[in-house]
N, C-alpha and C positions, 0 to 999 in steps of 0.2 A: 574634468572642469565644470567647480559647480556654480550653478544660476543664482543670481543676486539675490532672492528668497534667503537659498539653501547660503548662500555665503555669510548672509548677518544673521543665520542662526549658530554655523559652526563658529561662529567668531565670539561666540559666550557657551561656550562649552567647556570641558577639561582639556586642553592643549593635544595632549596626546593622543584623546579617542577623535580629534578634530583632525590632526593627522591620517590616523588609519582610513578615515571616511574625507579627506581630503585625496587619500591616494586611490581607493574606489571610486573617486566621481573622474581621477585623473588615467582608466583603466588600467591602474596596475594591480597585481595579484596580492589580494591579501594572503597571508603566511598564517602558518596555525597559531603560532603562537600572538598576532595579531586579532585574529577569531577570537583568539581565549580574549581577549582584555574587551572587545566588545560585546563577549556575556555579561561578562560584571557590570556594565551601563543597567544605569538606572537614572530615574526623572529626566531632564530635561536632555543627558547623554542617551540616553535611550529612546527620546521621543525624536532628536534628530539623527538615531540612526535608521531608525524606521523610516526617517522622511530621506534617507537617501537609499535605503533599500527598496521605497516604492521611486525612486526617479530613475536606481538602476533598472527595476524591471521593465519601465514603461520605455527607456534605453534599448533594452536586449527585448523583450518582444512587442510592445506597443500597450494600445489598451483595449485588448480583446482579451477576453477572459473562456478561456475553456472547459467546456462538460461532456464527458462520453454516455452514450446510454448505452448500457450492458447489465447481466446479471451476473450474480456470484451462483455458484452452485459449491456447495462445500459437502462432496458427497460420501461424505462418511469421517464421523466424531471417532472411530476408534482407533487409539493409537498408543505404538509400545512405547514411546516418548514418555516424561514427566516431568515436562516444564514447570516449572513453577510461577508465571505468571499466565499460565493458558486456564480457564477456566470451562471450553469450549473439548478438549478431548474426556473420551470415556476408556475403559482397560476393556477390553474381550468377554468381559467377566457380567461388567454391567449390565443391568436393565437397560438405561437410554441408549447403550450404545445402537446405531444404525449405519445399514449400505444401501444407498442407493444402485438398485440395476441399471444396467448400462441403455434398457429400452427406455425408463426412468430419467436418464442424466438427456438422452434426447431431446425424452419431450418437451424438458424446463429447459432445453436449448431451444429447441422450435417453439417456444411458447414467449420467450425472450424476442425471439425474431420479429414474432407476431405484434407485438410489442412497441416493435420500434430498434430494436437494439441490433448494433454492430458486432458487439464483443461478448463470450462467454468469456471467464476466471472461474476455472475449477481447480481448488484446492484442498486440501483433504489432510484427514493423522495419517497417520501410517500403520498400520492392519498388521499384527502377525500375518507371518507364512503367507504374505502376497506375494500374489502371480507378477511377476518383476516384469509380466508385456503390459499389463494393467493398462498405465499410462498412455502406452501407446497403441494399444486397442479401444480405448475411448481416446484419445483423439484422433483414432481414422472414423471410428464412430459415429460421429456428433459433425466430423469433417464431411463424410459419403452423405448425409442426408441436408446438411447445410453447406455446403459449398462457400457460400460468398461471406459466412461466419469467420468473423475474425476471435482465435482461440488463442486465449491468454491463461496462459496456466503452468502450474506444479513447480512449487520454490524450492530454491535448489538442495535444500533436504528430501525432496520430496524428488528432485533427481537423483541426486546421489541414493538413495534408497530400491529406489527403481533398478539403478546401475549395478546397484549391490545385490539385488534379488534376481537378479537377469542374467549376472555374473559377465558382465560386458562392458570394458574403459567406460567412464562418464561419456569420454567426446563421443563412440560408439551411439552410444545410446540418445544423446540430443543427435547426432546425426537420423534418427529413426525418429524420436520424436516430429524434427522436421520436415521428415519423407511425409510422416502421417498426416500434416498440415497444419501442427504447433507453428501460429505467427511469433507470439512473444513468450519470454517469460515474466513471471514478476521477480523481484529481488528483495523480496521478503526472505524470512529467516534469517535475518543479516542481526536485528534485534540493536545491542553493542558490539563492533567488530574491535574485540578486545577480548583474549582467551580468561583472562583471569576473571572476567567478567563472568563472561559467557558459561565457565565454570563453578559460579556461585548459581546463576539464576535458571541455567539450564545445563544439567552436568548430562554427557551424552551426547548433548545437542550435535549438529555439524559446524565444527570447527572452522574458525576463521579460514583458515585454507583450505576447506575444503568446500566453502563458500564461493571464494575468490578463485578457486579451479572452477565450478560450475559455471564464475559470469565471465571470466575469459574466454570461457572455452566456445559457451553460447555467440557473443560476441564475436570470437574467431570464424566462426561456420555462418557468420552472417544471421542471428537471433537476438532483434534489443532486446533488452532489459527495464524495468524498473526498477531502481532503487531506495531502500526504504533507513528509516533509523526508530527504534524506539526506546523510548526515555521517560524516565519521571518515576525512576526505581531507586536500584543503587548506585547509578552513577553519576558522576562530577563532566563541569562543564569540559574538562578537560581531553572527557570521552567522547565527546561530543564532536570536537574541533578537529580532534586526531582521525576519527570516524570519515569526519564530510574528509581531511584531505586524502585519504586511502582512496574515498570512490573518488578525487577529482586526478587522483596520478590514475587513477584503469582510464578515466574519461579521453585524457590527456593523450592514453597511448593507443584505445582503443575506440572513441566514439561510439559506443553501444547502448551508453545508459540514455532512456528516453526523458525521464523524470527522476525528480528526488520528492520522496513522500516521508516529512516524521509525522510519526505516532507516537502520542502520548500514553501511558499506561493506560490502562481503565481498570482501575484495585480493588473496585466492590470487590467481586469475584474471585481476583486473581488468588492462586491457595496461598503464593508468597506473600500476600497479606491478610486474608480473612482466616488463616490457618496459622501464621503465625511463623513460616518455614525459612524465611530469610530476616536475618536483623534489621531492622531502621530502614525497611522499605516507605518509600515516602509513598503518598495517598495520590496516585501521579503525577504530573508537572503542573504549577500553577499557572495563571494567565498570563501571568509576566516570563514566564520561561516558554510560556509557548509561540506568544511573539519574539521575541528574542532570538527562538531555535530556526523559526520564515526567515525573518530579518539577515542574522547571520549566514541562512545558509544561502540567501539570492546576495549579499555580497561576495562571499567565500566561493558559492559553485556556479551562479548564474552566467561570469561569463564561456564556461563549457557547458552546464546543463542546458541552459535556459530556463527547463521550466519546472518550476517550484509548486508544489501541491499542496493543498491545504484540505482535509479528509473533515467533511460533515458528520463524518459517522464519529471520532474522535471526540472533536470538539463544539460538536450541531452545528447548525446553518448560522446561526448567531456569529460565532466566535469566527469562523470560518470563513464569512462572508467580510469582517474588520480583518483577519489576515491578510487580505488583497490588500488590502493598503498598508503592508508591512513586507511586500515583498513578493507574494505569491501571486502567481497568475492563472492556474488551473481548481477548482474544484471539486476532481474526480468524475466518481460515475452516479446513475440513479441507483445501480446494486441490485435493488427488485429482492433481492433477498440479499440480509445480513446475518451469519452466525457467529463467526468468531469472535465479534466485539460486543453484539449483544449477549451472548452467554456470558461475559464478564461482566456485563450491568453495567452497556451503554443505553442511556436514554433517550439516544433521536430517530430511533422508527427506524424499519428497513430500508427506505423507499423515501426521497422527494424527489417527485416529478420532474420536468425537463421545465415546464413552464413555471417552477416555484423558483429553479436555480437560476433560470433569464430574470426573473422579479429582482433574488437577490443581488445580481453582475449590477442589472439597470439602476436602482436603489443609488450607485456605486458612481451613476457615472460614465459606465464602460461599456462595452460592447460584448453581449453573451455570441458564444458562435458552437454548435456544436461538434466535434473533431470527433478521430479514427484514432484508435488505440498509439499509431502512433505518432499522433498530433499534426496528422493532415485537416486540413478544415472542412466538412463536409457540408454546414451551412451557416451564414455570418448573421443574426438578424439585427438588422437594420432599422425594425421598422416595430413599432407596437401591435399591431396587428399582423395576427397570424396564428395560421390552424393550430390545433389542439392535437399533443398525439393521442394516443392509446395511455398511454400510462397518467396523462393530466385526466383522466376522466375516474382514475382508480378511486373510490371512496375507502376501503380496508383491504389493504394489502395483506394483512394476515391472514384477513378469509380469502382473499383472491388467488394467493400465490403460496401460502404457506405460511408458517413461522419454524425456528426453531425448536422452541417447546413445545409443539404441538409433535415435532419429526420425530423429537427425540424420546415423546412419550405412546407415539403409536407403535404399533406391534407389525404397522404393514411391511415398513423396510427393516426391520428385526439384525441387527448382525447375526450372523453363524459364521461360526471358526471352520476354519478348513475340514479341520478334524472332525466336526461336528457332522460336516455335510458331507464327509465319505462314509460316516457308521451311516446316516441318513440314505444315503443312496445305497450302501449293503442291507442296509433291511426290507428295501421297497424291493 
């Protein structure tokens, strides 16, 4: 049911759009074809949709806006795949390939805990001839050193690769990861869940069928996952809504998704754009497309997902803040290290301190809260005066925590192919 103010607005927009938005306000499900119509809105229709998305956000999750204190550890950039949107990966022969040893990964995780982090997110490239037990061993090592730290790690692409290298079924590999201490799985490597699009932008990447197998298997084992979409390249809005519809169907069946995270393409250094590998690649999503994506996501997914995240890494803190008025209710994490978007040309740095996230939230007259990975509230900030966290005192994140560019240029953790390691061990 529309409030008086919303009802007045809905009287002055396109009747078809008004009818869809009234259905959403009445608690009815928005079909994918109706979602597609909403993606075509502009002008007052678009503004009305954002108002309704914001109202549904208020009804579904209230006025608390959340964030998590976490650290990314992208432990290698060496990868056997050649995804055309990825500027992060390097072939094993390239000088800029690196691989962090287990001890360094644990050290970075410990440093994150010392900074107040409750989560570490581990994702990386797919190195050739990888030991299939690598992901399990890394998880166990971090969990042993830091038993209270939540491990959010390994995309469906990585799980598929780890299982293949280990010679075990995906479900068995996920069980081993869970037993080693894995808490949740990132729902990345989704891009667009349409095989024709995937075959163009990332030939050889995990298929839609394989992505779904990993995600639903994780859910069946009680391992929650996030979900994502990457847009702003060659896809259409029809792909957007079919992607969301597929995720919604999974959520109805499993209830295993914790959030939906729209990720617009960072095009500047992406090979598909910079080297013109694919025709008609857009320069990422426009600002209007970003707003539409989040508003439509709230209207299509909000009843089952609840949490729609605005990515400050992709959109910058200012636009991410605005998206909190268009259906989003979460600002993601502090990240501390951000390598993948940074390598593609993202301009917004690798750390937004908790105090700054809270300022952005309060500026909207909303209530900031630190959450866990699975959206339990750790602390709700109702007052203005509060203690500073160690991350709030960091003046130069690159100098304090290192950066992707320094890591890739350094010889300290240079990647060595397993065959080369064998040769070296034989000569010593």
